[in-house]
C-alpha positions as CSV (number, residue, x, y, z in Angstrom):
1,L,98.9,128.8,124.5
2,F,98.3,126.7,121.4
3,L,95.8,124.5,123.2
4,K,93.8,127.4,124.4
5,E,93.6,128.8,120.9
6,S,92.9,125.5,119.1
7,I,90.3,123.9,121.3
8,S,86.8,125.2,121.6
9,Y,83.5,123.9,123.0
10,D,80.6,124.0,120.6
11,G,77.9,123.4,123.3
12,T,77.9,119.6,123.0
13,R,81.5,118.6,122.6
14,Y,85.0,119.9,122.3
15,V,86.4,120.7,118.8
16,E,90.2,120.7,118.2
17,E,91.8,122.2,115.2
18,L,94.8,120.3,113.6
19,P,97.8,122.6,113.5
20,W,99.3,121.2,110.3
21,I,96.1,121.7,108.2
22,N,95.8,125.2,106.7
23,N,92.9,126.4,104.5
24,R,91.0,123.1,105.0
25,K,88.2,122.5,102.6
26,M,84.8,121.5,104.0
27,L,83.2,118.4,102.7
28,P,80.4,118.9,100.3
29,D,76.8,118.8,101.7
30,N,75.5,115.3,100.9
31,F,72.3,115.4,103.0
32,E,70.0,114.8,100.0
33,H,72.1,111.8,98.9
34,A,72.1,110.3,102.4
35,V,68.3,110.7,102.7
36,A,67.9,109.0,99.2
37,R,70.1,106.1,100.4
38,L,68.0,105.8,103.6
39,Q,64.8,105.7,101.6
40,Q,66.2,103.1,99.2
41,T,67.2,101.0,102.3
42,E,63.7,101.3,103.6
43,R,62.1,100.2,100.3
44,T,64.5,97.2,100.2
45,M,63.5,96.2,103.7
46,L,59.8,96.4,102.8
47,R,60.3,94.1,99.9
48,D,62.4,91.5,101.7
49,P,61.6,90.7,105.3
50,D,64.8,88.7,105.7
51,V,66.9,91.8,104.9
52,A,64.8,93.8,107.3
53,T,65.4,91.3,110.1
54,A,69.1,91.2,109.5
55,Y,69.3,95.0,109.2
56,K,67.4,95.6,112.5
57,Q,69.5,93.0,114.3
58,T,72.7,94.6,113.1
59,L,71.5,98.1,114.2
60,K,70.5,96.6,117.6
61,E,74.0,95.1,118.0
62,Y,75.6,98.5,117.1
63,L,73.3,100.3,119.6
64,D,74.0,97.8,122.4
65,S,77.8,98.1,121.7
66,S,77.6,102.0,121.7
67,I,78.9,102.1,118.1
68,I,75.8,104.2,117.2
69,E,73.4,106.2,119.3
70,E,69.7,107.0,118.8
71,K,68.7,110.5,117.8
72,L,65.2,111.7,118.4
73,K,65.3,114.3,115.6
74,N,67.5,115.5,112.8
75,L,70.2,117.7,114.2
76,V,71.7,120.6,112.3
77,S,74.6,122.6,113.8
78,T,77.0,125.2,112.6
79,T,80.7,124.7,112.2
80,P,83.1,127.4,113.4
81,D,83.6,128.7,109.8
82,G,79.8,129.0,109.2
83,G,79.2,125.7,107.5
84,K,76.5,123.3,108.5
85,K,76.8,119.7,109.7
86,R,73.9,117.4,110.0
87,Q,73.2,114.1,111.6
88,I,70.4,111.8,110.4
């Protein structure tokens, strides 16, 4: 019974609630901060080709190892409690 009530499918993956966590607090939305960090990284790579090469090689290794996956667009989805989660 617990499993039926605590596991749901959000359309792309299964979500399981942890039974010992009550009144959990959602993390603050840091989307703008993440975009600013990405823009700073891009500026750094434009200034220093060696950094750009190392960065691209590292991301390629992560992609090849399935540590990360490519997204074609920004994704925004809603959490069960109405919050939003984003992937950039």
